[in-house]
N, C-alpha and C positions, 0 to 999 in steps of 0.2 A: 484560452487561458481563463482560469477562474480566479477571481480576486475577492478578498474580504471574507468575513465570516459566513454570510449567506451563500456565497459561491462554493466554499469548501463544504459546508454542511450539506448543500444540495448534491454535491458530487458523491459524498459517502452515502447519503440516503438512496440515491439512484443505484449505486453499486450494491447495496444490501438488498434492494428490491429485485435487482436483476438475477440474483442467485439466492433465493430464499432458503434459509436453513443451512447456508454454507458454513464451512469451517476453513480456517487458515492455519497452515503449518509453516512456520518459518524455518528456512534452511540456514546456510552460512550467511552471516552478516558482519559488517565492519562498522563500528561506531567510533567516530572521531570527535573530540571535544576541543574547541578553540575558544576559550573564555566563555562568553555567553551565547555561542553558536555551536551546534552539534550537527553532524551529518551521519545518517544511518543508511547504508546501502547494502543490498544483498538480494536474496531471492526468497520467494515463498510460493506455496502451492495452495490454490483454492480447490476445495472438494465440495461436491454437492450432488444431489440426485436430480436426474432429469428423466421423466417418464418412468420412474422407479429404478433407473439404471445409474450406478455410480459414475460420475464424471470428474475430471480434474483439469485444472488450468495452471501449469507452472508459469510463473511470472518473475520478472526482476523489478526492483523498486529502489527508490531513494526518498528519504525524508530529510528535510532541513528544519531544525528547530532553533528557536531563539528563546533564551531565558528572560522572562519579563515578570517582575514582581515576585520572583522566586518560583515561577511556574514555567515549564518548558512548553512552548506553543509551536505548532506546526506553521512554518512560514512558506514552505514549498514542498511539493510531493510529485513524484512521477512513478507510474507503474505501467508496465507493458508486458504482454504475453511473450514468453521466450520464443525466439525464432526457431523454426523447424530446422534441425540439423541438415546440412547438405548431403545429398545422396552420392 
């Protein structure tokens, strides 16, 4: 579990380095706002080139935000690759 600004920053820096030049396309998402807390969950697909070949990773995610001093800040995040459908 990553905690605090340095932990979160490091997570995103590592994610961007792992897939250089990647793009993210958001699919369906649901955003719910409860006062100063908001939850966004859904799926997205990361696309990138590996050895000149297009690759993609479909994943699901959730973000929890809290409004502080007028700004929405990420307070929790989860992302994981979509499971392979059963055969």
